[in-house]
Short mmCIF file of the C-alpha atoms (twelve columns), coordinates in Angstrom:
data_MODEL
# 
_entry.id   MODEL 
# 
loop_
_atom_site.group_PDB 
_atom_site.id 
_atom_site.type_symbol 
_atom_site.label_atom_id 
_atom_site.label_alt_id 
_atom_site.label_comp_id 
_atom_site.label_asym_id 
_atom_site.label_seq_id 
_atom_site.Cartn_x 
_atom_site.Cartn_y 
_atom_site.Cartn_z 
_atom_site.pdbx_PDB_model_num 
ATOM 1   C CA . UNK A 1   -224.248 29.567 -66.898 1 
ATOM 2   C CA . UNK A 2   -223.589 25.613 -67.409 1 
ATOM 3   C CA . UNK A 3   -221.053 26.980 -69.802 1 
ATOM 4   C CA . UNK A 4   -219.252 29.430 -67.429 1 
ATOM 5   C CA . UNK A 5   -219.384 26.434 -64.628 1 
ATOM 6   C CA . UNK A 6   -217.541 24.023 -66.736 1 
ATOM 7   C CA . UNK A 7   -214.646 26.584 -68.022 1 
ATOM 8   C CA . UNK A 8   -214.982 27.261 -64.473 1 
ATOM 9   C CA . UNK A 9   -214.619 23.291 -63.145 1 
ATOM 10  C CA . UNK A 10  -211.574 22.642 -66.289 1 
ATOM 11  C CA . UNK A 11  -210.181 25.204 -65.078 1 
ATOM 12  C CA . UNK A 12  -209.690 24.274 -61.588 1 
ATOM 13  C CA . UNK A 13  -209.266 20.472 -62.666 1 
ATOM 14  C CA . UNK A 14  -206.254 21.372 -64.675 1 
ATOM 15  C CA . UNK A 15  -204.416 22.611 -62.096 1 
ATOM 16  C CA . UNK A 16  -205.412 20.333 -59.576 1 
ATOM 17  C CA . UNK A 17  -203.467 20.616 -56.069 1 
ATOM 18  C CA . UNK A 18  -202.071 24.608 -57.632 1 
ATOM 19  C CA . UNK A 19  -205.763 25.624 -57.741 1 
ATOM 20  C CA . UNK A 20  -205.977 27.176 -54.934 1 
ATOM 21  C CA . UNK A 21  -208.923 30.395 -53.557 1 
ATOM 22  C CA . UNK A 22  -205.997 32.656 -52.607 1 
ATOM 23  C CA . UNK A 23  -203.406 34.534 -54.102 1 
ATOM 24  C CA . UNK A 24  -200.524 31.315 -53.139 1 
ATOM 25  C CA . UNK A 25  -197.281 29.759 -54.418 1 
ATOM 26  C CA . UNK A 26  -197.932 26.354 -53.885 1 
ATOM 27  C CA . UNK A 27  -194.998 23.877 -53.036 1 
ATOM 28  C CA . UNK A 28  -193.433 22.596 -56.894 1 
ATOM 29  C CA . UNK A 29  -195.485 25.022 -58.270 1 
ATOM 30  C CA . UNK A 30  -195.324 25.739 -62.009 1 
ATOM 31  C CA . UNK A 31  -196.679 27.178 -64.960 1 
ATOM 32  C CA . UNK A 32  -199.422 25.732 -66.368 1 
ATOM 33  C CA . UNK A 33  -199.798 25.816 -70.118 1 
ATOM 34  C CA . UNK A 34  -202.044 23.024 -71.289 1 
ATOM 35  C CA . UNK A 35  -205.748 22.744 -72.004 1 
ATOM 36  C CA . UNK A 36  -207.806 25.883 -71.743 1 
ATOM 37  C CA . UNK A 37  -204.691 27.521 -69.868 1 
ATOM 38  C CA . UNK A 38  -202.815 26.758 -73.874 1 
ATOM 39  C CA . UNK A 39  -204.187 30.062 -74.647 1 
ATOM 40  C CA . UNK A 40  -206.107 31.890 -71.825 1 
ATOM 41  C CA . UNK A 41  -203.844 32.926 -68.412 1 
ATOM 42  C CA . UNK A 42  -207.477 32.768 -66.221 1 
ATOM 43  C CA . UNK A 43  -209.933 30.242 -67.145 1 
ATOM 44  C CA . UNK A 44  -211.356 30.090 -63.856 1 
ATOM 45  C CA . UNK A 45  -212.027 33.217 -63.675 1 
ATOM 46  C CA . UNK A 46  -213.225 34.073 -67.449 1 
ATOM 47  C CA . UNK A 47  -215.881 30.680 -65.714 1 
ATOM 48  C CA . UNK A 48  -216.775 32.658 -63.142 1 
ATOM 49  C CA . UNK A 49  -217.693 35.866 -65.186 1 
ATOM 50  C CA . UNK A 50  -219.328 33.814 -68.319 1 
ATOM 51  C CA . UNK A 51  -221.676 31.963 -65.177 1 
ATOM 52  C CA . UNK A 52  -222.315 35.635 -63.366 1 
ATOM 53  C CA . UNK A 53  -223.658 37.102 -67.385 1 
ATOM 54  C CA . UNK A 54  -225.781 34.055 -68.077 1 
ATOM 55  C CA . UNK A 55  -227.411 34.485 -64.193 1 
ATOM 56  C CA . UNK A 56  -228.348 38.425 -65.563 1 
ATOM 57  C CA . UNK A 57  -229.475 37.284 -68.551 1 
ATOM 58  C CA . UNK A 58  -231.820 34.806 -66.820 1 
ATOM 59  C CA . UNK A 59  -232.880 37.607 -64.875 1 
ATOM 60  C CA . UNK A 60  -234.350 39.559 -67.449 1 
ATOM 61  C CA . UNK A 61  -233.387 42.813 -65.983 1 
ATOM 62  C CA . UNK A 62  -230.321 44.992 -67.610 1 
ATOM 63  C CA . UNK A 63  -229.334 46.891 -64.270 1 
ATOM 64  C CA . UNK A 64  -229.207 43.108 -62.502 1 
ATOM 65  C CA . UNK A 65  -227.274 41.839 -65.952 1 
ATOM 66  C CA . UNK A 66  -224.410 45.266 -64.955 1 
ATOM 67  C CA . UNK A 67  -224.737 44.832 -61.375 1 
ATOM 68  C CA . UNK A 68  -223.971 40.753 -61.833 1 
ATOM 69  C CA . UNK A 69  -220.948 41.406 -63.958 1 
ATOM 70  C CA . UNK A 70  -218.975 44.734 -63.977 1 
ATOM 71  C CA . UNK A 71  -218.440 44.655 -60.090 1 
ATOM 72  C CA . UNK A 72  -217.152 41.363 -60.140 1 
ATOM 73  C CA . UNK A 73  -215.338 41.658 -63.338 1 
ATOM 74  C CA . UNK A 74  -213.311 44.889 -61.863 1 
ATOM 75  C CA . UNK A 75  -212.480 42.982 -58.552 1 
ATOM 76  C CA . UNK A 76  -210.940 39.957 -61.200 1 
ATOM 77  C CA . UNK A 77  -209.318 42.181 -62.672 1 
ATOM 78  C CA . UNK A 78  -207.167 43.548 -59.929 1 
ATOM 79  C CA . UNK A 79  -207.168 40.131 -58.349 1 
ATOM 80  C CA . UNK A 80  -205.527 38.870 -62.071 1 
ATOM 81  C CA . UNK A 81  -202.935 42.022 -61.449 1 
ATOM 82  C CA . UNK A 82  -202.265 40.784 -58.227 1 
ATOM 83  C CA . UNK A 83  -201.532 37.548 -58.460 1 
ATOM 84  C CA . UNK A 84  -199.487 38.068 -62.159 1 
ATOM 85  C CA . UNK A 85  -196.885 40.168 -60.801 1 
ATOM 86  C CA . UNK A 86  -196.747 36.722 -57.433 1 
ATOM 87  C CA . UNK A 87  -196.125 34.557 -60.520 1 
ATOM 88  C CA . UNK A 88  -193.733 37.143 -62.810 1 
ATOM 89  C CA . UNK A 89  -191.865 37.617 -59.089 1 
ATOM 90  C CA . UNK A 90  -191.638 33.786 -58.877 1 
ATOM 91  C CA . UNK A 91  -191.130 32.434 -62.387 1 
ATOM 92  C CA . UNK A 92  -189.714 35.398 -64.100 1 
ATOM 93  C CA . UNK A 93  -189.105 35.761 -67.841 1 
ATOM 94  C CA . UNK A 94  -190.816 32.073 -68.023 1 
ATOM 95  C CA . UNK A 95  -194.012 33.363 -66.969 1 
ATOM 96  C CA . UNK A 96  -193.360 36.891 -68.825 1 
ATOM 97  C CA . UNK A 97  -192.937 34.460 -72.024 1 
ATOM 98  C CA . UNK A 98  -196.249 33.238 -71.475 1 
ATOM 99  C CA . UNK A 99  -197.936 35.961 -70.709 1 
ATOM 100 C CA . UNK A 100 -196.961 36.825 -74.613 1 
ATOM 101 C CA . UNK A 101 -197.873 33.639 -75.894 1 
ATOM 102 C CA . UNK A 102 -201.642 34.385 -74.155 1 
ATOM 103 C CA . UNK A 103 -204.570 36.515 -73.569 1 
ATOM 104 C CA . UNK A 104 -205.985 36.842 -69.900 1 
ATOM 105 C CA . UNK A 105 -209.653 36.294 -70.376 1 
ATOM 106 C CA . UNK A 106 -210.407 36.079 -74.124 1 
ATOM 107 C CA . UNK A 107 -208.294 34.159 -76.777 1 
ATOM 108 C CA . UNK A 108 -207.269 36.500 -78.720 1 
ATOM 109 C CA . UNK A 109 -209.002 40.012 -77.746 1 
ATOM 110 C CA . UNK A 110 -208.154 40.368 -73.558 1 
# 
């Protein structure tokens, strides 16, 4: 859980004022491709999922683990698709190129 919290905190700190709870383009929005964002596009979501995975493991109940991880994963994957559509619409080929260089959540996998 601690690893997940740290990943989310680092991701939010790296984005600075561009980190929002809503899918939004802020004034002077830029593509961030440093730190964790160099290899994955959505480290804050990864941090949340790792935190929930850890909580599920701590509860020592496979049903809880499944619920705590699977439902948020489905929601995060939907939000990622909405967010990426907005970013491609705003940045065009620059964001499409960034998508080709990085993975959504897990470096080298997904």
